C-alpha positions in Angstrom: 0.1 -0.2 0.0 1.4 3.3 -1.0 0.7 6.1 1.1 1.9 9.8 1.8 1.7 12.3 4.4 1.1 16.0 3.7 1.2 18.9 6.3 -0.1 22.2 4.9 0.2 25.5 6.9 3.3 27.5 7.9 1.9 27.3 11.5 2.4 23.9 11.6 5.8 23.4 10.2 7.4 26.2 12.6 5.9 23.9 15.6 8.4 21.3 16.1 6.5 19.3 18.8 3.4 19.3 17.2 4.9 18.7 14.0 6.3 15.4 15.8 3.0 14.8 17.3 1.5 14.7 13.6 4.2 12.5 12.5 3.9 10.0 15.2 0.0 10.0 14.9 0.5 8.9 11.3 3.3 6.4 11.9 0.9 4.8 14.5 -1.8 4.2 12.1 0.4 3.2 8.7 3.0 1.4 10.8 5.8 3.9 9.1 6.1 7.3 7.6 8.3 7.0 4.6 7.1 9.9 2.9 5.6 13.1 3.8 5.9 16.8 2.5 5.4 20.2 4.0 3.6 22.7 2.1 2.5 26.1 2.6 -1.0 27.2 1.6 0.1 30.0 -0.7 2.3 27.7 -2.8 0.8 27.8 -6.4 1.9 24.5 -7.0 0.1 23.0 -4.1 -3.0 22.2 -6.3 -0.7 20.4 -8.8 1.3 18.8 -6.0 -2.0 17.2 -4.4 -3.1 15.8 -7.8 0.3 14.4 -8.2 0.2 12.5 -5.1 -3.3 11.2 -5.4 -2.1 9.6 -8.7 0.6 8.0 -7.0 -0.7 6.7 -3.9 -3.4 4.5 -2.5 -3.8 6.9 0.5 -3.0 10.4 1.3 -3.3 12.0 4.6 -3.4 15.9 4.8 -3.4 17.6 8.0 -4.1 21.5 7.5 -4.0 24.1 9.9 -6.9 26.8 10.6 -5.6 29.2 7.8 -5.3 26.1 5.3 -8.0 23.7 5.9 -10.6 25.6 3.6 -7.7 26.2 0.8 -7.1 22.3 0.7 -10.8 21.1 0.9 -11.7 23.6 -2.3 -8.5 21.8 -4.0 -10.1 18.7 -3.2 -13.4 19.7 -4.3 -12.1 21.0 -7.5 -9.9 17.6 -8.3 -12.9 15.4 -7.7 -15.2 17.7 -9.7 -17.2 18.3 -6.5 -18.5 21.1 -4.6 -17.9 22.6 -0.9 -20.7 22.0 1.7 -20.8 23.5 5.4 -21.0 20.9 8.1 -21.3 22.2 11.3 -18.4 24.6 11.2 -16.4 22.5 8.6 -16.2 23.3 5.0 -16.0 20.0 3.2 -16.5 18.2 -0.1 -20.0 17.2 -0.9 -19.0 13.6 -1.8 -17.0 12.9 1.2 -17.8 9.4 2.7 -17.2 10.7 6.1 -17.4 14.1 7.7 -16.5 14.7 11.5 -15.8 17.8 13.2 -12.0 17.2 12.7 -11.9 16.6 9.1 -13.3 14.4 6.0 -12.7 11.0 4.5 -13.3 11.1 0.7 -11.9 9.2 -2.6 -10.6 10.4 -5.9 -9.8 7.9 -8.3 -8.3 5.1 -6.5 -6.5 7.1 -3.8 -8.3 7.3 -0.3 -8.0 10.8 1.2 -8.0 11.9 4.8 -8.4 15.7 5.3 -7.7 16.5 9.0 -8.1 19.7 11.0 -4.9 20.2 12.9 -4.6 22.8 16.0 -1.6 23.0 17.9 -2.2 22.2 21.7 -5.4 20.2 20.7 -6.0 16.5 20.3 -5.3 15.3 16.7 -8.5 13.7 15.0 -8.5 9.9 14.1 -7.1 8.9 10.8 -10.3 7.1 8.7 -10.2 4.4 6.6 -7.8 1.5 5.8 -4.1 0.8 6.8 -3.5 -1.9 4.5 0.3 -3.3 5.7 2.1 -5.3 3.1 5.5 -4.6 5.2 7.4 -5.6 8.6 10.2 -4.3 10.0 13.1 -6.2 11.9 16.5 -5.7 12.9 19.3 -8.3 12.9 22.1 -7.8 15.6 26.0 -8.2 15.8 26.1 -8.7 11.9 27.2 -6.2 9.3 24.9 -5.3 6.7 26.9 -6.6 3.8 26.5 -10.2 5.5 23.1 -9.8 6.4 22.0 -9.0 2.7 23.8 -11.9 1.3 21.9 -14.3 3.7 18.6 -12.9 3.5 18.2 -12.4 -0.4 17.6 -15.9 -1.2 15.1 -16.2 1.4 13.4 -12.8 0.2 13.4 -14.2 -3.3 11.7 -17.4 -2.2 8.8 -15.6 -0.7 8.9 -12.6 -3.1 9.7 -9.9 -0.6 11.6 -6.8 -1.2 14.2 -5.9 1.3 15.7 -2.3 2.5 18.3 -2.2 5.0 20.0 0.5 7.2 22.6 0.3 10.0 21.7 1.8 13.0 25.4 1.5 14.4 27.7 -0.7 13.1 26.9 -4.6 13.5 23.2 -3.9 14.0 21.0 -3.6 10.8 17.2 -2.4 10.5 15.5 -3.9 7.7 12.2 -3.2 6.0 10.6 -6.3 4.3 7.8 -5.3 1.9 5.5 -8.0 0.2 5.2 -8.2 -3.8 2.2 -8.9 -5.5 2.4 -12.7 -4.4 4.8 -11.9 -1.2 4.3 -13.9 1.6 5.5 -11.6 4.6 4.5 -14.3 7.4 6.3 -17.2 5.9 9.5 -14.8 5.2 9.7 -13.8 9.0 9.6 -17.4 10.1 12.7 -18.2 7.9 14.7 -15.2 9.1 13.8 -16.4 13.0 15.0 -19.9 12.0 18.1 -18.5 10.3 18.7 -15.8 12.7 17.5 -17.2 15.8 20.2 -15.0 18.3 20.3 -12.1 16.0 16.7 -11.2 15.0 14.8 -8.5 16.7 11.0 -8.6 15.4 10.4 -4.8 16.2 11.2 -1.6 14.4 11.9 0.0 17.8 14.8 -1.5 19.7 13.4 -0.3 23.0 10.3 -1.7 22.6 12.1 -5.0 22.3 13.9 -4.5 25.4 10.9 -3.3 27.5 8.8 -6.3 26.1 11.5 -8.9 27.2 12.1 -7.2 30.6 8.1 -6.9 31.5 7.7 -10.8 30.6 10.6 -11.9 32.7 9.8 -9.4 35.6 13.1 -7.5 35.3 14.0 -4.1 36.0 16.5 -1.6 34.4 17.9 1.7 35.4 20.7 4.2 33.7 23.5 6.5 34.5 23.9 8.9 32.2 26.1 11.9 31.3 26.5 13.2 27.9 23.1 11.9 26.8 21.4 13.7 29.5 18.5 11.6 30.2 17.9 10.7 26.5 18.2 7.0 27.4 15.5 7.4 30.1 13.2 9.3 27.8 13.7 6.7 24.8 12.4 3.8 27.4 9.7 6.4 28.8 8.1 6.6 25.3 7.0 3.1 25.9 3.6 2.7 27.3 3.6 0.6 30.7 7.3 0.9 31.0 7.1 1.7 35.0 6.7 -1.9 35.4 10.4 -2.4 34.5 11.6 1.5 35.3 11.6 3.0 38.5 13.8 5.7 37.6 17.9 7.0 36.9 20.4 9.4 37.7 21.7 12.1 35.3 25.4 13.2 36.4 26.6 15.8 34.1 29.2 17.2 36.7 32.1 15.1 38.4 30.5 16.0 41.7 27.5 14.4 41.1 28.9 11.5 39.7 30.8 11.3 43.1 28.0 12.1 45.3 25.3 10.4 43.6 26.8 7.4 42.1 29.9 6.9 44.0 32.3 7.2 41.3 35.7 7.7 43.0 37.8 10.9 43.2 40.7 8.9 42.3 39.0 7.6 39.1 38.1 11.0 37.9 41.4 12.4 38.7 43.3 9.6 36.9 41.4 8.8 34.0 38.5 11.5 33.6 34.7 11.2 33.3 35.0 9.9 29.8 36.7 7.0 30.7 36.0 3.0 31.2 36.8 3.0 34.6 34.4 5.9 35.2 31.2 4.4 33.3 32.3 0.9 35.5 31.7 2.8 38.8 28.6 4.7 37.4 27.1 1.1 36.3 28.0 -0.2 39.9 26.7 2.9 41.5 23.3 2.7 39.5 22.7 -0.8 40.5 23.5 -0.4 44.0 20.9 2.7 44.4 18.4 1.4 42.5 18.2 -2.3 43.1 17.6 -2.8 39.3 18.6 -6.0 37.5 20.4 -4.1 34.7 22.1 -0.9 34.4 23.2 1.3 31.5 25.8 3.7 31.5 27.2 6.6 29.1 29.6 9.3 29.4 31.2 11.3 26.5 31.8 14.1 24.5 29.0 14.8 22.1 30.5 18.2 20.8 30.7 20.3 19.1 33.6 21.5 21.6 35.3 19.7 24.1 37.4 17.3 22.6 41.2 16.6 23.0 44.0 15.2 20.7 43.6 11.9 23.3 39.6 12.2 23.5 38.5 13.8 20.2 34.5 15.1 19.8 32.4 11.7 19.5 34.7 9.6 22.2 31.9 8.1 24.4 32.0 5.0 26.6 29.0 2.8 26.9 28.4 0.1 29.4 25.9 -2.4 30.6 25.9 -4.5 33.9 23.9 -7.1 35.8 23.0 -7.4 39.5 24.2 -11.0 38.9 27.9 -9.4 38.4 28.5 -9.3 34.5 29.8 -6.0 33.2 30.3 -5.0 29.9 32.1 -1.6 28.7 33.1 -0.2 25.2 34.7 2.7 23.9 32.9 4.5 20.9 34.4 6.9 18.1 31.1 8.6 16.8 30.7 11.0 13.8 27.9 13.3 13.4 26.3 16.5 15.1 25.9 16.5 18.7 22.3 14.9 18.3 23.5 12.2 16.2 26.2 11.3 18.7 24.2 11.3 21.5 21.3 9.0 19.7 23.9 6.5 18.3 25.2 6.6 22.0 21.9 5.5 23.2 21.6 2.8 20.9 25.4 1.6 21.9 24.2 1.4 25.4 21.1 -1.1 24.3 23.7 -3.1 21.9 26.1 -3.9 25.3 23.1 -4.8 27.3 21.9 -7.4 24.5 25.7 -8.6 24.3 26.1 -8.8 28.2 22.8 -10.7 28.5 22.0 -12.9 25.3 20.5 -15.7 27.4 17.7 -13.1 28.5 17.1 -11.6 25.2 17.5 -14.3 22.7 16.6 -17.1 24.7 
C-alpha cells in the first residue's frame, strides 16, 4: 500500500513538537512514515502537487491548519469534480464518505484521502479508512549490513519480498521487508527467525523489544547518564507501561554528582577522567546499588561540538551495561556526526551492550 503524508500550513511547520505529534500519529496508523511533505497554502503549486500525489498513492493524509483547511478542501473538491458544503463549522467536499468535526474522508480515483484539521495544543482527529500493511520491520544484531543482505536475499526471493536495510550502528542492521504482489511476509519472517534465532529482533523500535522482554521476565532496568542527559530514560519512557520495569535513573553531568550520587571515586575521576572506562564501570556499579534494578546502562562522552582533545576527540563515548548478577561490559566508541546524532548513537550503543551482556535473557 502506497501512502503519503502532507502537512499544509506554516503554523504547523514551525511548531516542532506539534509536527512530531502529527508524524507520530500518522506512523501509528500506517506503521511507518516514509514519505511526507510540508507545504504552504499560498504555494501556487499546491493543487498540482496534491493531484500528483493522489495519482501515485493508495492513501493520502493531509493535516491542515485553521488558515489552510478551507483552501485544501477547495482543491480536493475541484480535483474530485465536487463542491463544498458546510458541515457544522467545517467546509468539506460534498461527496465525502465521512465528515467529522475534525475532518473528512473521501476518495478521488483510486486514492483514499483523509483531510484532518490540525490545531496546535489540541488532540488530533483520528485517521479514518484502511491501513493495509504489506510490510514489516525487524533488525539483525551483531552482523554487518553486507553479510545480512547476502544471507537474506535468497530467502527474500523465495517468498517474493523486497528488502531495504540501514545500519543503526555498526553491526546492527534495521530491515524493512515489503511483500510483492504474491509475497508471503509471515513465511519470510519465520524463515528469518530460523536463520537468525540469536540475532533477530522482531521490532522496528529496539527499545520496545527490550522493555517487552523485561516485562515478560519481571526484570528491572536503570540508567546512569552523562552526555546523553536523560535521552536513554526518555527513549524508554516513550513505551507505554514502562513503569513495570523502570523506577528511575540518575543524570550526572558534573564530576561532583558522579561522585556524590553514583559513588565514582575521586581517584578515578582525577586519574582517568569522566570520559573513561573506569568511570563508566563505577557509574554502572552505583546505579545498580542505588536502584536495586537487575540491569544498568551507563554512558559518558564528548558529544561536541567542542570539548574534545587529541587523546579524546569529539565523538569519544564510553557506554556500558551491568547486571546485578555481576556481569559488566564497557565499550569505547568513536562516533561521527553532530551533537544530536552522537547522543542518539550512544543510546543505541548502550542497548547493544545490554544485548551482548545478556543474550540468554533477550535471545533465549
